[in-house]
N, C-alpha and C positions, 0 to 999 in steps of 0.2 A: 499310559503315556510313554512313548519311546524316549529313552535317555541316552546321553553320550556313552554311558557304560555299556548299554545294549549294542551300540554301534561298534565299540571297541571289541566286545566279545565276538561278534560276528566276523569282524575283520582280523581277529587274532592279533591285535595291537593294543597298546596302552591308551588310556584316555588322553594322556598328554599328546600322543601322536594324532589322535582324532582332533584335538583342539588346534594343533598346528596346521593340519590340513584345512579345517574349517575357517581358520583365520588367514589362510593363504601364505603361511610362512615358507621361506625358501629352504629351510634345513630339513626337508623330507624327501626321500627318494621317490622317483616316479612310480616304482612298484608299490610302495606303501600308500602313496596318494591314490593310486588306482583302486587298491583294496578298500580303502576307507570310503572313497566315492561310491563304489558299488554297494557297500553296506548301507550307506546313507540312503541310496536310491531304493534298495530292497525294503528297508524299514520305514521309508517315507519320514525320515527324521527331520525335524525342524528345530534349529537351535533356539533356546529360550532367551529372548532379549531381556526379559525381566531378571532372570538369574544373572546374566552378565552385568546388567545395570547395578544389581546389588553388590557384585564383586568389586566393580571399579568405581562405584558411586556416581556414574552418569550413564547415558545410553547413546545409541545412534539415532536419537530422536531430537528434533528441534521444535520449539514452540513458536507459533505465530498468533499474535493477538491483533486482529483488525478491528476497526471502529464501527463498521456498518456492513453486515453481511448481505443486506438487501441492495446495496449499491453495486451496480455492475462494474464500476471502476475496479473494485477489489477482485473480481473474477480473474482478470488478466494478471493482476499483481500476485495473487495467490498461485496462479499457474507458473509464473516466473520463479517463485520461491520453490515450489514443489518439484519442478523440473531439475533444478540444481541439486536439491536434496536427494532426489531419486538417483541422479547420475553419480552421486557420491555415497550411495548406500545408506542414506539417512531417510527416516520417515518423518512425517509432519503431524503435529497436533495443532488443530485450528480452533481458535476461540474468538468470540464476538463480544466486544465490550459495550456496544450501543452508546459510544461516546461517554460512558459512565466510569469515572475513576474508581468507584467502589467495586464494580465488576472487574475492572482491570486488576485491582489488588487481589481479588478472589482467584482469578485465573493465573496470576503469577504464583500464588501459593499452590495451586493445583499442579503447575508445571514443576515447582520445586519438589512436590511429592512424587511426581513421575520421573524425577531425576533426569530431566532433559539436559542435553549437552549445551544448549544455548537458546536464547529467546530473541525473536524479532517482534517489534511493536510498531503500530501506528498510534502515537500518543493522543489521548483525548484532550490534553491540555499542554501548553508550552512550558509550564512550570511543573516539574515532576513532584507528585505527591507521594511517591513510593521510593524515595532515595534510599532510605535505610533498608527497606525490603530487598531492593534490587542489588545493592552493594553486598548484602549478606548472602546472596545466592551462591557466589563463587563460580559462576559460569558467565561466558560472554553475553553481552546484551547489545543489540543494535536497533536503531530506529529507521523506519522507511516511510516515505511520503511526507511525514511531519517530523518535527524535531523537538527535543527537550533543550531549552536554552540554558538550563542550569545543571546539566548532567553531561560529563565528558564520555560519550560513547560514539562508536561509528554510526554514521548517518548517511542515508541516500535520499535525496530530494530532487525536485525539479526547480528551475529558476522561475519561481512564481511571479516575482516582480517583473522580470523581462516579458513573460508571457502576457500578463495583464497590460503592461505598457504597450506592447505591439497591437493588442486587440483594440484598445481605446484609441491609440494613434490612428489606426485604420478607420475607425468611425469618424474621427475628427477630419481626416483627409477627405472623407466623403461629404463633408459639409455639416456634420452634426456638432452642435455646441452645447446642447442640453442632453447630457448622457447620464441616465440613471444607473446606479450600481446596486446590485443585490449581492452582498458579500456573505461568506461563511462566517461562523462565530469568531469574534476577535480574540478569544483565548486560544485559538489554534493558529499555528504559524502559517498555514495555507491561507486562511481567511484574512489574516492581518497583512500578509505579504501581497496578496492580490489587490487589496485596497491601496497599499503603497504604490503599486504599479499604475493603478487607475489615477491616483492623485498626481503622480509624477508626469503622466502623459498630459493631463490637463494643464499643469503648471508650465511644462516646457513648450506647450502650444499657446500660452498666453491666455488660458481660460480660467475663470474663477472657479474655485471648488465650492459648490453649493451643498451644504449639509442636508438640505431638504431632498436632494436627489440621491442620497445614500441610505440604503436600508440594509439591516443585518438580519440574515436568516439563520437557520440551524442546520443547514446542509441537506434538509429533507425536502421532498417535492411539495408538501403542503405549504411550507414557509415560502418557497419560491412563488407559489400562487398568491399567497396573501401579501407579500411584499410588492409583487408586481401590480396587484390591484391597487394598493396604496399609491404607487407612482402613477398609474394610468388614470386614476381618479383626480389627480391634481388639476387645478384650473389651468395652469401652464405646464402641461405634462411634458416629460422628456420625449425627444424624437428618436432616441435609441436607448437600448438597454445592454449593459454588460453584466452577465450573470456568472457567479463564482464557482458553480460546479454543475455536474450533469443533471442531478435530480432537481435542483432548483430551476434549472433551465426548462425542464419539462413542465414544472409548475407555472413558470412565467409564460410559456407558450399556451398553456390552458387558459390563463387569464386573458391573454391577448385575443384568443379566439372567442372566449366567452363574451368579450366586450365588442365583438364584431369588427375588430380592426384587421387590416391587411398588412402582411409583411412582404416587402419592406416599404410599401407605399405610405402606410400610416405610421409605422414604427419599425426601426431596424433592431436586430438582436444578434449578439455574439455570446456563445457559451464557452465555459472552460471545461474541457474533456471532449474527446471525439469518440462518441459511442457508435455502435454499428448502425443505429437508426438515423444518425444525423444527416447522412447523405440521401436518405430515402424520404425525408420530409419534403413538403411542397410549400415554399421553396426550400431547397437544401440549406442546411444550417452552417453558417460560418462559426468556426470553433478554434480554440487554442488546444492543440493536440499534445498529449503527454506520452512519453515512451513508457507506458505502464508496465508492460512485461519486463522491460529492461530495469525498471525500478526494483521489481521483485527479485529478478535474477542477480542483479548487482549486489543488492543487500544480502542475499543468501550467500553469495561468494565471500563477501567480507566476513560474515559470521562464521562460515566454515574455516576460513583462514585463521580466525582467532581460536576456534575450537582446536585446530591442529597445531597451535602453539605460536602463531605470529604475534610478536610483541613490539611491532613497529608503532610509531606514533598514531594517535587517534586520527581517523580519516573522515572527512566530510566530502561526499561526492555530489555535485550538482549537475543534473542532466538538463539538456536544452529542450525547450518546447518549440512547437512550430505552429504558426498561424495558417490555418487551412481556410482559404477564402472561397466561399460558395456564394449563394444568392440572397441570403437573408439580410444583407446590408445594402443591397442594390448595386453591388460592384459587378 
């Protein structure tokens, strides 16, 4: 294994000079820089990040814990984080919690062992079960997509209340008064806030909130199917559905088709998240679109700012959603 000492010997310089060149320090002459660069190329030397991490007790690596790696929503979010990390010479460790706080705790400990410079999380719950563990890490922590209500950390989310409010208001303006809700888990800020937006739209349009029309799923496709079946099998079934995430929307669509109903003639539907397939459905799906890539990139920038010493007050950034009207509501 080629070492920094080997590079120094080939270039006839000290290891300190090699280190300054590799770390792009300014106090090195162009002649010495050229000699070191040539030696690095000849020896195919690759600096050891592990060794550097042990010296400085952190690394140029950030950790990202997402809640469901099978959900395509997180593909764009992870890409946003990774692009910012790469542009700033950081690498990424990606972990999947499966919405399980126990797995979250395990991966936080793994990242501590890997001496990461900071951690981004999409929390499985809105009340943090890892307060002591996180505060003892000694590195910046930030939340993305969801938030901890009891932990003061930088957070980047979307305006879930507004997004849900606009979607349900759209359905009401099209003449629907019995609107079913399939929400995400109430212990997650996303699920709870989207239900708040749903109820706010009904209340402001003078419609009664009927608990029988509200079903809570677990953000997975199967639960969307099961909750939609419950609503569609009601004697006085809803004329429209608002579904709280992309996977549950797929499940709800399966339930509608399985029961032989036509969209939007028999039932209208709006989903939360604009996936690549939404516009290709027949009819195309009306959705609340989130700036997913921007969620990831913005959160990564906040985290890197903290890693680089930013000690400004804690920030909470809320990005806008957009209602993308297609044909699944009859508009």
